[in-house]
N, C-alpha and C positions, 0 to 999 in steps of 0.2 A: 545438406539441409540448411537452408538459410532461415535465420530467425527474423521475424518481422516485429520489431519493437513497436511500431505504430499500431499494428493489429492488436497486440496485447494491451497497449495503453488505451486504445479505444474501448476495449472490453472493461478495463478498470474504470474508465469514464462512465460507461453504462452503469456500473455498480454505484459510482458516485451520484449519478442522476437518481437512482432509486433512493439513496439517502436523502437527497434534496426533496424528493416527492413526499417523504415521510417526515419532513421538517427536522432532519438530522443534519449535522455538519457534513457537507457533500464530499466525502473522501471515499474512494473505492480502491480495491486491491485485487489482483489475481496472482496466482502462483502457476507457473508454467513449467512443464517438464518436456523438453523438446518442443514440439509444436502443439502440445495438448495442455489445456487448462485443467489443473487437478484440484484447484481450490480458488474460491473467490469470496469476496465479502465487501460489505460497506458498513459505515458507522451505524451502530444500533444502540447507542448508549441510553437514549431516552426510551426506546421501545422495550429494551430488556432491563431497564433500570439498573444498568451496570456500567460504571465508568471505564471498565477495561474492555468493553465491546467495540473496540476500534476495528476499522476495516482490515488492517494488517493482521490483527490477532485472529479474527474470524477466518480469513483466507488461509493463514498458517495452520489453524486447527483443522480446517477442511482438508487441506493438502496432506497433513500428517496422518489423518484418519485414512485417507485414500491410499497413501504409501505404506501404512502400517509401521511408520517410523517417525520419531521426533526429529530426525536429521534429514534435511532437504538439500544436501550439498550438490546435487545435480540439477537443482531447480533455480528458476529466476523468479524474483518477486517484483511485480510492477505495482507501483502505488502512485496515485495522482498527486499527492502532496507529501512532502518530506515527512517521514515518521517522527513522532515525539520520542522522548528518551525512553519511556516505558516500552514502546513498540520496538525501538532499536535494541533494547536489551533482549527482548524475545527473539528478534531477528538474529542477534549474535548467536544464541544457543541453537537455532535450527540450521545455521550456516549455509544459506543459499549461495550458489556460485556468484550470482549477480543480484543487485537491487537496482531497479530502474525507476527513477523518480521523475514525475512530471514537473512539478514546480516546487521551489523552495518554500519553507515555512519560517519566515524571519522571527516570529515571536516564540514559537514552541518547538521548532524543529531540532532534532538531536544534534545537528552540527553546531548550533549556537552554544551548546553546553559541553558536549563530549564527542567531538568528531571522530575519535578513534574507538568508539564503543563497539563497532561491528567486528566480527571475526576477521582476522587479518587476510584470510583468503577470499573474502567477499569483495567483488569488484562493484564500485558505485558508478552509475551513469546517471546524468541529470539532464533535464531540459527536453525530454521526449514529450511532444504535444504540450509544451510548457504554457503557451498562451491559453489553450482550451482549459487546461487544468486550473490555472490561476483564475481565469474569468469565471468559472463555475463557483469558486469560493467567493470571489468579490461580489458577484451578483447575489449570492445567498445572503451574505452579511449586509449588503446594501438594502435588501428587501426587509431585513430585520429592524433597520433603523427608522 
């Protein structure tokens, strides 16, 4: 069974587009088990009036509910933009096998502060659809100015 990182990152980008359409910071995430999406989310901090309602947190919660477990060690997390420190802490505790990141977040991404925060067994891959992921964020913030 070959895993298609591009397919899953495109699904995460679709989630990010939903955020943009709701005037939220356009970040999307999906959790995959094998070739199935078991959780997805996009930033909803304004909609839910909750600063913890990041795409990763929503996707992890959905996947944990589907799995009936807070441990997602056989799963992969795809996220369009590098997670913040808060999300990285949550990702550590759910222990996905992989985290696949579209584009770096040079201001608030966890690697700027605590690169070793993730569980040691989690493999980090970066740069999947990097340009598309970064462009969505750049366009969003350019339109804000």
